[in-house]
N, C-alpha and C positions, 0 to 999 in steps of 0.2 A: 363804898368805893367797889369793894368784893362781889357784892352783889350784883353792880351795873355791868362788872368784865362778866361775869356769867350771864347774865340777860345778852350781853353782846355775843359770848360764845352760841348759847342756844339761837340766836338769829342765824348766825353765820352757818352752824351745822346744817340747818334746816335750810337755807339757801342753798349752801355746797350739795347736799344730798340732792334737792330737788333737781339742782343744774346739772351734776354728773348723771344721774337717770335718764336726764332727756337727751343730753349731748351723747351718751353711749347709745343708746338707741339710735339714733341718728347717723352714727359712726358704721354700726351694723348695718343698719339700710344701704347707706350710701356704698359702703365697702364691699356689701354683697352683689349689689347692683353693676358696680362696677367691674368687680370679678367673671361673675356668671354672664354678664352683657345682658341681664332680663331686665325688660323697660327700662332702658337707659336713658337718662334725660341729659343734654349737653350742660345743663347748668348743676347736673350732681356733683363733678369733679369739682367745680368752684364750691358748692356750699359745703363740700367735704374739707376744705381748707380752714372757715372761719370755725367749723363746729369742731374740729381740734385744737383750734388755738384757742376757742374757750375752754375747753378741757382744760388746758394746761395752763389758763389763766385760773381756774378753778384749783387746781391741785397747788400751783406755785405759790399763789396769792392766798387763798381762802384756808388752807391746811396749816402752814404757818401763824397766821393770825389767829385762829381758832385755837390752836395750841398755847397761843400768848395770853389768849383770854381766858383760858382755864388754869391760868398760873404756870406753865412751864417756861423755864428760861435757860438760856446758854446751849439750846439742842443743837444748833448751826456751827459748824467749823467757820473760818474766815474763808476759804474756799467756798463752803455751801452756800454762804450768804453771796458771794459774787455771780454764782453761777446760776443760783435761784433770782434774784433781781435781772441777771440777763436774759433769761428764758421768760421771764414776764414781760419785759420790754418787746423782745422777739414776738411775743405772743400776740401782745397787744397791735404792734406794727401790722402783723400778718393779718389780724381781723379787721382794720381798716382798708388796708390794701384790698384784700379780696371782697369787702365788700362794694368797695369803688369798682372794682373789675366787674361784678355780680350786676351792679346797678348800669354800667357803661354796657355789657353785654345784652341785657333786656332792653336797654334803648335801642342796639344796631338791630336787633330783631326786630322791633317796631317801626322803625324807620320807614319812610315810604319806599316805593320800588324804585329810585331813581339810579341809573347805570352806574354812577360815580359812587354808590352805596353795596351795591350787588355785589362786587368782588369782594369787599370787605364782610360783609355779611355770609358769602359761602365759606371765607376762610376763616372766620372766626371760632367755630367750633376747634378748628385744629389748631390755633394758637392758645388755647386755655392751659392746656397742660404747662406750655414754655411761660407764659405770664405767671402762673401759679409757681412754678420752680425758681423765676426770676424773682419773685417776691420775698421768699425764704431766704436766698441768696443777698439781697440789697437788706433784709434785717439783720442777719447774722453779720456783715460788715456795718453797718451802720451804727447798731448797738455796741460794737465791739470795745469803747471806754466804759460802759456803763460799771464794769466789775471794780475798776479803778476808784469808783464812787462810794463805795460801797464798804464798810466793816462788820465786824463782830462786836455785840456788846462788851464783852471781854475786854477789847483793845479801845472801845471808845473812850475809856478814862484817858488814855495818853492825848485824844483829840476832842478834848472837851470844848474847847474854844471854836472848835470847827465843825459840828456837828448841825447838820441842818434839821433832819428828822430822825428822829428814834421811833422804829417802828416793833422794839420790844426785842426781838430774835434778831433784827440786823440795824443798823445805822446807817443814814445816808450822810456824806461828807460834803461840805461846801469845795466844790473842785476850783484849780486856778481859774482867775477870769478869762485867761485866751481860750483854754480847755471849756469853760463852761459857755462863752462866748458863740464858739466852733459847735458844740453839741446843739445848744439851744437853736442855731440858726439852721443845723441839719435837721433836724426834730420838726422847724414850722415849716420849712420847704416841704419836707413831706407829706405834713398833716395837711397844709393848705392845699396842696395840689390834688390829694386823694378827697378831701372836703371839697374843694371847689371843683370837681370830677362828680362828686356823689350829688351836690346842689342842682349841676347844668343837667346831668344825665335824667333827674328825678322830674325837672321841669319839662325834658323832651316828653318823660313817659307820660306825665300828666296830659301835654297836649295831643299825643298820640292815642291817649286810652280815648279821651274827649271824641277824637276823630272816628276810631273803632264803632262808638256805641252811636254816635250820629248814622254812620254808613250800615250799620246793622239794623236800623229802624226801617231802612228801605230796602232791604234784601230778605227774601223770603226764604233762602235756601237754607235747610236745614243743617248741613255740613258747613258754610258758612260760617254760620251763626254759634254753632258749636265749636269752630277754631276760636274764632273770635272771643268766645266765653272764656275759653282755655287762657289765652292771651290775656285776657281782663283780669281773670282771676291770679294770674301769675304776676302779673303786673303790681296789681294790688299789694300781694304779698309782699315783693320787693320794695314797694314804696313803703309800707309798714315798718319792714327789717332795716331798712335805710334811716327812716325818720324817728326809729326808737335808738337806735344805735346813736345817732346825730345827737339826741338829746342827751343821751346817759354820758355819751362822751363829752360833750361841753358841759355840763355840770361838772363830772369828775376834773376835767381841765380847770374850770375856775376855782375849784377847790385846791387842785395843785398848785395853781399860781397864787392862792392866799395862803397857802402853808410855807410857800417859800418866803413870804416876809416875816416869817417868824425863825427864832432861832433854834426852838423846840417848839413844836405847838402842841396845845393840850390833847390830852389821849381820845377825848369825844371827837375831836376836829379828824384824828388820825382813824378811827374806828368809822365816821362817816364815810370818810375816803375810800376806804376799803371795802365798805358797802357799797356805797355807788358803784365801784370798778368791776362790782361781780354781780350786778344788776342786769344786766346785757346778755353776758354768758348764760345766766340763768333764764332769763325770759324768752331768748331767742328762740332756740328748739323747739320750744311746744308751739310756737308761732310758723314754724316749718311742718312741725308734724302735723299741725289742726289744718294746712292749706295743702298737703301732700295729698293727690288724689287716691295712692296706693295704699295710703294707710286709710284713709276716711271711708273708700268705697269696702274694705275689708271690715272695717269697724260697723257699718251702717247695715250692710248686706250681707251676712256671713252666709256662704253657700255651703250645704250640709248635703251629703250622699243622697240621702233619703230624698231631699227635695228636688236634687237634680234627676233622682232615679223617675220621681212622679211625674216632673217637665215633661221628661223625655216620653212618657207614657201618655202624656196628654198631647203630645204632637204629635204622636202615629196615628191616632183615630183621625185626627184634622188631615192630615197629608192623604189618607186613604180615602177621604171623603170628596176630597179634591179632584183625585185622581178618577 
């Protein structure tokens, strides 16, 4: 039993280390471009939100469970448990909402140039900041009841008949039926709207991408084809991001429903739930890094001063000959 806990702890440490490294790199990249205005893209502000939310998930969910796997107990106070799970839920909701906003924004950019879409296409970059701010406010308010459902393991003995899930460092209580119904209805409505938006926009992006590929075959303009290729690359990245998020989210949600059927689930079930919830925050930053041309161009073709000087010397004789 002890060896399995250590194995789980090593897996979580590796997972967190990789995820924190990737998200930290993206946070530095997006914040640098937003602050300096150098090669800023409309999606940078949107992508900055799920990357920040992924970092919060890794820190608030991965670190405490890793400490528990290595044998640490009672390292959080009652207030610590409440705030920790509150920020976990907020970060999860932000990641869901901003991913749906990202897919919706890209779908708007790819839609045909009809007059009814033009105004929305022109105004969409301007309302990105407002939508992101609204998402944070919404999830801060929606998850306000989460702290009342958590308790410290030291106090869980007083609620031994009311414990739903024991995480080792915190325990989840079975709330009142009315509160449970209200919270479940709110979460289900938000998740259903965001998931439905992602499915709808993903389908429209696939159709638009197919139309773009068909049009490019009959157009020989290099500028148009390069622009279409850039749009297609960005769309494919967002589609992979949305599909991976939807897959990991569905598995995690199904497992959470399965866990809710038990009074105290087995430890392996809790560990699997934690592992699945950390898969997307670990995987997604490297997908964004590999698809970002600002990173891949510098990595594939570094420009040294000597190489630039040699190219400049070669261009001078050629221009002289042309003259």
